[in-house]
C-alpha positions in Angstrom: 32.3 2.4 22.8 33.8 -0.2 20.5 31.3 -3.0 19.9 32.8 -6.1 18.4 34.3 -9.5 18.8 38.1 -9.7 19.0 39.0 -11.2 15.6 42.4 -12.9 15.8 43.4 -13.1 12.1 45.1 -9.6 12.0 47.3 -9.8 15.1 50.3 -11.6 13.5 51.3 -8.5 11.6 51.6 -6.3 14.7 55.0 -7.5 15.9 56.1 -4.1 17.1 53.0 -3.3 19.1 53.8 -2.7 22.8 50.5 -1.7 24.3 47.0 -3.0 23.7 44.3 -0.9 25.5 40.8 -1.9 24.6 39.3 -1.1 28.0 35.8 0.2 28.6 34.2 -1.2 25.4 31.7 -3.8 24.6 34.1 -6.5 23.3 32.8 -10.1 23.5 34.1 -13.5 22.8 37.3 -14.9 24.2 40.8 -13.5 24.6 42.5 -14.6 21.4 45.7 -16.6 21.9 47.1 -14.8 18.9 47.6 -11.8 21.2 50.2 -13.8 22.9 52.3 -13.8 19.7 53.3 -10.2 20.0 57.0 -10.2 21.2 57.1 -6.5 22.1 53.9 -6.5 24.1 54.3 -4.8 27.5 50.7 -4.0 28.4 47.6 -5.9 27.7 44.5 -4.0 29.0 41.1 -5.5 28.2 39.2 -4.5 31.3 35.5 -3.6 31.4 34.3 -5.7 28.5 32.3 -8.8 28.0 35.2 -11.3 27.3 34.6 -14.8 28.5 36.2 -18.2 28.5 39.4 -19.0 30.3 42.8 -17.5 30.5 45.1 -19.6 28.4 48.4 -20.8 29.9 49.9 -19.9 26.5 50.0 -16.3 27.8 53.1 -17.2 29.6 54.9 -19.1 26.8 58.4 -17.8 27.1 59.8 -19.9 24.3 59.7 -18.4 20.8 57.0 -20.2 18.9 53.8 -19.5 17.0 52.6 -17.9 20.3 55.6 -15.6 20.5 57.5 -14.7 23.6 55.8 -12.4 26.1 59.0 -11.8 28.2 58.4 -8.0 28.2 54.8 -8.2 29.4 54.5 -6.1 32.6 50.8 -5.3 32.9 47.8 -7.7 32.4 44.4 -6.0 33.2 41.5 -8.3 32.5 39.2 -7.0 35.3 35.4 -6.6 34.9 34.9 -9.3 32.3 33.3 -12.7 32.2 36.4 -14.9 32.5 36.0 -18.2 34.2 38.1 -21.2 35.2 41.3 -20.9 37.3 44.3 -18.5 37.1 47.0 -20.4 35.2 50.1 -20.8 37.3 52.1 -20.0 34.2 51.3 -16.3 34.7 53.6 -16.3 37.6 56.6 -17.1 35.4 56.4 -13.9 33.4 59.7 -12.2 34.2 58.6 -8.6 33.9 55.0 -8.9 35.2 54.4 -6.1 37.7 50.6 -5.7 37.6 48.0 -8.5 37.4 44.4 -7.3 37.7 41.8 -10.0 37.4 39.1 -8.8 39.7 35.4 -8.9 39.0 35.4 -12.1 36.8 34.2 -15.6 37.6 37.6 -17.1 38.3 37.7 -19.9 40.9 40.2 -22.2 42.6 43.1 -21.3 44.8 45.8 -18.8 44.4 49.1 -20.6 43.8 52.0 -20.0 46.2 53.9 -19.2 43.0 52.4 -15.7 43.1 55.3 -14.9 45.5 57.6 -15.2 42.4 56.2 -11.8 41.2 58.2 -8.8 42.3 
């Protein structure tokens, strides 16, 4: 397995990357917001690691900015990590999102009715 922290300094040069699949490793730290600056990203799979912290609402930033535009993102798989906090309602505004897997974390709060916006 890959054993490391996710270091955000290199992500900005990966503007054509469409799939990130780091599942089943020993990654720790937080999910870097720099991952959300990849405009071609369709799949973000970080399951079965030791990633903690919260899920940033910046993941659903649909306006071009320093955090990019994730309008093509269709799969988010963060299951089996150490994420905490609540599920940002901004996730439900991702227009292509088809799969959202957050099981086996430490997330709390309520599930927003906006989840019905996902097709």
